[in-house]
C-alpha positions in Angstrom: -34.7 12.3 -7.5 -34.8 14.9 -10.3 -32.5 14.6 -13.3 -31.0 18.0 -12.5 -29.5 16.5 -9.3 -27.5 14.0 -11.3 -26.4 16.6 -13.9 -24.9 18.5 -11.0 -23.0 15.5 -9.6 -19.2 15.1 -9.9 -18.1 12.6 -12.5 -17.1 9.8 -10.1 -20.3 10.3 -8.1 -22.4 10.1 -11.2 -20.6 7.1 -12.7 -21.0 5.3 -9.4 -24.8 6.0 -9.5 -24.9 4.7 -13.1 -23.3 1.5 -11.9 -25.3 0.7 -8.8 -28.6 2.5 -9.2 -30.9 0.9 -11.7 -33.4 3.8 -11.4 -31.0 6.3 -13.0 -31.6 6.5 -16.7 -29.2 8.8 -18.5 -29.8 9.6 -22.2 -27.3 11.0 -24.7 -28.5 14.6 -24.1 -28.1 14.1 -20.3 -24.6 12.8 -20.8 -23.6 15.6 -23.1 -24.9 18.2 -20.7 -23.0 16.6 -17.8 -19.7 16.6 -19.7 -20.2 20.1 -20.9 -21.0 21.4 -17.4 -18.2 19.3 -15.8 -15.6 20.7 -18.3 -16.8 24.3 -18.0 -18.0 24.3 -21.6 -15.2 22.0 -22.9 -12.2 23.9 -21.5 -9.0 22.0 -22.3 -7.7 21.8 -18.7 -11.1 20.5 -17.5 -11.2 17.9 -20.3 -7.8 16.6 -19.1 -9.1 16.5 -15.5 -12.2 14.6 -16.7 -10.1 12.2 -18.6 -8.1 11.4 -15.5 -11.2 10.9 -13.4 -12.7 8.6 -16.1 -9.5 6.6 -16.4 -9.1 6.0 -12.7 -12.7 5.1 -12.2 -12.8 2.6 -15.1 -9.5 1.0 -14.1 -11.0 0.2 -10.7 -14.2 -1.4 -12.1 -14.0 -5.0 -10.8 -14.7 -8.4 -12.0 -15.1 -11.6 -9.9 -13.4 -14.9 -10.4 -14.0 -17.8 -8.0 -15.3 -15.3 -5.3 -12.2 -13.1 -5.6 -12.3 -9.5 -6.9 -10.0 -8.2 -9.6 -9.9 -4.6 -10.8 -9.6 -4.1 -14.6 -6.1 -2.6 -14.2 -4.9 -5.8 -12.6 -6.7 -7.9 -15.2 -5.0 -6.0 -18.0 -1.6 -7.0 -16.7 -2.2 -10.4 -15.1 -1.1 -12.5 -18.1 2.4 -11.1 -17.9 2.8 -10.9 -14.1 5.0 -13.0 -12.0 3.0 -15.2 -9.6 4.5 -13.5 -6.6 3.4 -10.1 -7.9 -0.1 -11.4 -8.3 -0.1 -12.5 -4.7 0.8 -9.0 -3.5 -2.8 -8.2 -4.3 -4.0 -10.7 -1.7 -5.7 -13.0 -4.2 -5.2 -16.8 -4.1 -6.7 -17.8 -7.5 -4.7 -15.2 -9.5 -2.3 -17.8 -10.8 -5.1 -20.1 -11.9 -6.8 -17.1 -13.6 -3.5 -16.3 -15.3 -3.3 -19.8 -16.8 -6.8 -19.8 -18.1 -7.7 -16.2 -19.0 -8.8 -15.6 -22.6 -8.5 -12.0 -23.8 -10.4 -12.6 -27.0 -9.7 -9.8 -29.5 -8.4 -7.4 -26.9 -4.8 -6.2 -27.3 -2.8 -4.8 -24.5 -0.9 -2.4 -26.8 -4.2 -0.6 -27.5 -4.1 0.9 -24.0 -1.4 3.3 -25.4 -3.9 4.6 -28.0 -7.1 5.1 -26.0 -7.0 4.0 -22.4 -10.6 4.6 -21.3 -12.1 2.9 -24.3 -9.7 0.0 -24.2 -10.5 -0.8 -20.5 -14.2 -0.8 -21.3 -13.5 -3.2 -24.2 -11.4 -5.4 -21.9 -14.3 -5.8 -19.5 -16.7 -7.0 -22.2 -14.1 -9.2 -23.9 -13.2 -10.9 -20.6 -16.9 -11.4 -19.8 -17.6 -12.9 -23.2 -14.6 -15.2 -23.4 -14.3 -16.4 -19.7 -17.5 -17.9 -18.3 -16.1 -17.8 -14.8 -15.2 -14.1 -14.9 -18.1 -11.8 -14.2 -18.5 -8.0 -14.0 -19.7 -6.9 -10.6 -22.1 -4.4 -12.2 -23.7 -3.7 -15.6 -21.4 -1.1 -17.1 -23.4 -0.3 -20.2 -24.3 3.2 -19.0 -20.7 3.9 -18.1 -19.7 2.8 -21.6 -22.2 5.2 -23.1 -20.7 8.0 -21.0 -17.2 7.1 -22.3 -18.5 7.0 -25.9 -20.0 10.4 -25.6 -16.7 11.8 -24.2 -14.8 10.3 -27.1 -17.3 11.7 -29.6 -16.8 15.2 -28.1 -13.0 14.8 -28.2 -13.3 13.8 -31.9 -15.5 16.8 -32.7 -13.1 19.1 -31.0 -10.2 17.5 -32.8 -8.4 16.6 -29.5 -5.9 13.8 -29.3 -6.2 13.2 -25.6 -3.5 10.5 -25.3 -1.0 12.8 -27.0 -2.1 15.6 -24.7 -1.6 13.5 -21.6 2.0 12.8 -22.4 2.9 16.1 -20.7 5.3 15.4 -17.8 3.0 16.9 -15.2 0.2 14.6 -16.2 2.5 11.5 -16.4 3.6 12.2 -12.8 0.0 12.5 -11.7 -0.9 9.2 -13.2 2.2 7.5 -11.7 1.4 8.8 -8.3 -2.1 7.3 -8.6 -0.7 3.9 -9.5 1.6 4.0 -6.5 -1.3 4.9 -4.3 -3.1 1.9 -5.5 -0.2 -0.5 -4.6 -1.9 -2.9 -2.2 -0.9 -3.0 1.4 -1.3 -6.7 2.2 -0.7 -8.6 5.4 2.9 -9.6 5.8 3.7 -12.8 4.0 6.8 -14.8 3.2 7.2 -13.3 -0.2 7.2 -9.7 1.2 10.0 -10.5 3.6 12.5 -10.4 0.7 13.7 -7.8 -1.7 13.5 -8.1 -5.4 14.9 -10.2 -7.2 15.1 -12.7 -4.3 11.4 -12.8 -3.7 11.0 -14.1 -7.3 13.2 -17.1 -6.7 12.0 -18.5 -3.4 11.5 -22.0 -4.7 15.2 -22.1 -5.4 15.9 -20.8 -1.9 13.8 -23.6 -0.4 15.6 -26.2 -2.5 18.9 -25.1 -1.1 17.4 -25.3 2.4 16.3 -28.8 1.7 19.6 -29.8 0.2 21.3 -28.6 3.4 18.8 -30.8 5.5 17.5 -27.7 7.2 14.0 -28.4 6.1 12.2 -31.7 5.3 10.2 -32.8 2.2 7.2 -30.9 3.5 9.3 -27.7 3.8 9.1 -27.9 7.6 12.1 -26.9 9.6 14.0 -29.9 10.9 14.0 -30.5 14.6 15.3 -34.0 14.2 18.3 -34.9 12.0 18.8 -37.9 9.7 20.1 -39.9 12.6 17.1 -39.3 14.8 19.0 -36.8 17.0 17.0 -33.8 18.2 18.0 -30.5 16.6 17.5 -27.4 18.8 14.5 -25.4 17.5 16.6 -22.2 18.1 18.7 -23.2 15.1 16.2 -21.5 12.8 17.1 -18.3 14.7 20.8 -18.8 13.9 20.0 -19.1 10.2 17.5 -16.2 10.2 19.9 -13.8 12.0 22.6 -14.7 9.5 20.3 -13.8 6.6 19.1 -10.7 8.3 22.4 -9.3 9.4 25.0 -10.7 7.0 23.2 -10.6 3.7 21.1 -8.1 1.8 18.2 -10.3 0.8 15.6 -9.1 3.3 13.2 -6.2 3.0 13.6 -4.6 6.4 10.8 -2.0 6.3 8.7 -4.1 8.6 9.1 -4.4 12.4 11.7 -7.2 13.0 9.4 -9.1 15.4 6.7 -9.4 12.8 9.4 -10.2 10.2 10.9 -13.1 12.1 7.5 -14.5 13.2 6.4 -14.6 9.5 9.7 -16.3 8.5 9.4 -19.0 11.2 5.7 -19.6 10.3 6.7 -20.5 6.7 8.6 -23.5 8.1 6.2 -24.7 10.7 7.7 -22.9 13.7 5.4 -20.8 15.8 7.3 -17.7 17.1 5.3 -15.6 19.6 5.8 -12.3 21.4 4.6 -11.9 25.0 3.5 -14.6 27.4 -0.2 -13.9 26.7 0.3 -15.0 23.1 2.1 -18.3 23.9 0.4 -21.2 22.1 -0.6 -24.2 24.1 0.8 -26.7 21.5 3.0 -26.9 18.5 6.6 -26.3 17.7 7.0 -23.0 19.5 9.7 -20.5 20.3 9.8 -16.9 21.5 10.3 -14.1 18.9 12.9 -12.7 21.3 15.0 -15.8 21.0 14.9 -15.5 17.2 15.8 -11.8 17.3 18.7 -12.3 19.7 20.1 -15.5 18.2 23.7 -15.7 17.3 25.5 -17.9 14.8 28.8 -19.5 15.0 31.6 -19.4 12.5 31.2 -23.0 11.3 27.5 -22.4 10.5 28.3 -19.1 8.8 30.8 -20.8 6.5 28.3 -23.5 5.7 25.6 -21.0 4.9 27.9 -18.9 2.7 29.0 -21.9 0.8 25.5 -23.2 0.0 23.7 -19.9 -0.6 26.5 -18.0 -2.3 25.0 -18.3 -5.8 21.5 -17.5 -4.7 22.5 -14.5 -2.7 24.8 -13.1 -5.4 22.2 -13.3 -8.2 22.2 -10.4 -10.6 19.5 -7.8 -10.0 
């Protein structure tokens, strides 16, 4: 494929080729010509648009750790993230990575000064200082493109970070970040609103103290005296939380919500006869949804969970 074809590519298309296609060799003059053409001979508005495309592309460059994929944007924040926030991204080893990650000389505050260069620097620092963290691709040619872009900015005396503080650009960047918020399968953490989802260990300790769950965090179906406890009692507790408190995030369908809640405590709730499991501690989702609680139980729940429910946001 002729070099002119790559010169005419959009910036994201070209950067992708530079990452994955070893046959594409872009020299400095090629890079300069591509930036000049893309920015319509260095028009300010086009330079801003190119900056945004570069930033978004580089933030999404990924590294792997124990067979899981982490974009650079997530890696830049993982050391200060709460474990439950890490899990929102669907990764299981994020907490282990957070405990062991070594950033070398990279400083998070530098992102405020030159984002595109700082993310490139982050990738190489992480690779150098963390033997188990590997870049998915060789990003040297992308780094050379960024270096050329920065050289052009310097020659034109453009402070791109200051320029991007304009409110319209800030909103554009914020919308992109929201778009990247991961949509993960429903899990126990996602059932709850903030700040309750960050204190679920305390929630389970209270459940255990009330003898509602055992040492393995399974819902009790036998009490301390060996007497059977109706499995539907989990529904009474769930409905109390759902209808009488404000701890749940109710954006999900209630059936999926209650099924997920029960699963956390070893109870299999199912919807429809065709989905009925053959074995296990099972209950219909309908029974959970339509459960009612009596006054005695409500008072008990209010007493034990009062502090947890009334935590400051």
